[in-house]
N, C-alpha and C positions, 0 to 999 in steps of 0.2 A: 222483498216488499206480497206482504198481501194479497189477494186477488180480492182480499176486500177493500186495502189501500189502493189498492190501482182500479178499479170502481168507481173510488170516490174522487180520489182525480181527477175521473173520467168525469164524472159529472159536475164534478166546480169549473173541469174546461171548459162544458158546455153551455153554462149558467151564464161562464162569464163573457163567451162570445156571442150566445142570443144576448145578454146584455149592450153590452159593445156593438150590438146590428139593431138593438133599439136604439142606443144613441144617435146611432151614424142615421136613421132614419126621421132623426127628431130632429137634430139640428147641421144636419152634413148641410146643404143648403147651405150654411152659414162657410163651412168650407170653398161654396164654387163658388161663394160671392166674394169671399176672399182673393180668390186666384186669380177673377175674374177681374178686380178689381187690382191688383199686382200686374197684371197681362195688362191690362187700359195704361195703368200710367208708367210705364218702362214705353209702352208705346207711341203715349200721348208726348213724353221729352226726348223719344228718339225727334218725333217727328217736330218739335217745340227746333231742338238740334239743327237739324234742318232746315229748317225755312226762318231762323237766322244768320245764317253756314247763308246761304243759299241769297237774304238781303244784301248782305255784308258783301256778299262777292258781287251782286246788284247794282250797290251805291260806289263801291271802287270803279267799278268798271266804267257807269257813269263818269264819274271824275276823271277820271283818265281822256275818255271821250271829250270831255269838256276842254279840258286841257291843248288837246291836242289841234284847235282851231289855230289859227293864222292871226287872228286881232285877237286884241288884251279886251275889248267891247265883245266880240261876241265867246270871247271866255270865260266874262261874267254873267253874259246873261243866259248861257251853258248852264253855268253855277249855280247861278239863281233857278234854273228852274226846276235843281235835283230835290225833291221828296227825302231828307235823310233820316235814317231810320232810329237814329236815338240821337240828343243830344248831346251829344261829343261829336256823332257826326256834324249836324247840325252847327259846331261852335269853330271843325275843324274848316265844312264850307264858308263860314264866316269870315277865317282867318285866309285862306283863298280870294278868293272876294276883295280886300282889302290889301292883294298882294296884286293881285292884278289892276284896282282902281289906282292904288299906288301908282303901278307901272303909264298908266292913262295919267299922270299927272295930278290924283284926284285925294293928293295926302289927306285932306281935310275929312274929305265921305270914309275912307277907308283907319282914318285917325279916330271916325266915330262910331263907326261898326264894329273896332277895337274893343272900342269903351264898353258898347253895351254888353259884350259878349264877355266881357271886365267882368260887368256886372248883377248880370246874370247868378240868379239865386238855383238855381236847376241844374248850373253846368257843375261836372266834378270838383275839385279844389287847383288840377293840375290845368286844365284847360280855360278854367281863370282866369291863375296864373301867367299864363303863356300870352293868353289876349291882354290883358295886364302889359308886360313886357312891352310886346310889338308896340299898344298903344303907346304906353311910353318912349320907346326910341323914337317913335313917329319925329321927325321935325317941327311938325302939322298943328305938334300938342297944345292945349295948350293953359297947360300946368306951366308954373315956377320953377327955375333949377330949384328951389328951397319944396317947394313939391313934389316934383320927381323924384328928390335927395329922400322924402320921406319915406315915399313910393317904394325907393329902392332899395333900405337903409330893411323894410319890414321882410322882402322879399330875400334879405343879407345875412335870415338866422338861421343859427344853423337848426340841420336837417332840411331846408327846404329844399325845393329839388331843385331852381332858378338859383339856387345860393352864388355861386362865383360868376355866374353872369355876370347878376344884377353888382357881385364887388367890380366887375371890370368897368360899368355903367357907371359907377360911383366911380370910380378911380378918371374915367374922365369927365366927372363934373371938377373934379381935383383941379386937374388939371385946367378946365376955361375958368375956374375959378380964381386959378392963380399958384396953386396951393401946389409949390410941382415935388417939395418933398415928401407932402403925405399922399400924392401920388404915387410917387415911387414905393414907399414902406406898403403899398395897397398892394400893388403891382408885384414887388416879391413876396410879399402873402401869398398870391395866386398862384405865383409858381411852384412854392415850398410845399401846396396842400395836396394830398394824397388823390383827391378825387378832379386833378386840371387835365382835361380834354386836349389830345396833342393841339387842337386848333385856335385855344387860347392862350395856351401856352407860349405855343409860335406870337401871338398879336399883344400880349401882354409882353413878349423879350424885345419886339420890334419898339416899342410902346419906352421899354426903361432907355433902350438904348437915343430912343430920336429927343430922349430928356436930359442925357447925356449921364443918365444911372451906367450902373457895371451892373452886371451879370457873374454871379457865383459857380464860381468852378464846374456842382454841381448839374 
């Protein structure tokens, strides 16, 4: 390479550096702002996660402390004072309070509380289904057998989270109606389901034996 070519390259490089420095002086603040925004966003996300975890832990601690009361009325009062951090937390509180009300022979109040939670459109579907299931299984439920059957049939649809528990309740309704054959068919279908839990399997087996049915060898 000749000295002339080398000189031209050096000049070209100097021009490039000079142009780059001018651009940095003119627009460098944008990069600084972007970096600051990125750092601030990361810090805010970490703060929000930490605050959310602290609220969840505080909520759990408050629930545990409320349930440690020896008296059911005191437990209800303590649970009612807790401020739930989320709609799901409020639903859990309603279910716990309903359970304590039932323990105080206030089944009607428990059923009403559960029914309100079941129809609360702000709650995620799983919470509404659990509350509805609990309300339907309360003996104080004002719904007729046909209404309860329709509700449990909706819960027993394929893919529903409480499908097998709803099937168990439908079997109990069939037993109540004197339809033993249908109840046995439903209970055996529960036993054959791959998703059946040990507890549900045990209850279904006991019902089959009590109804005079036979358990499969498997």
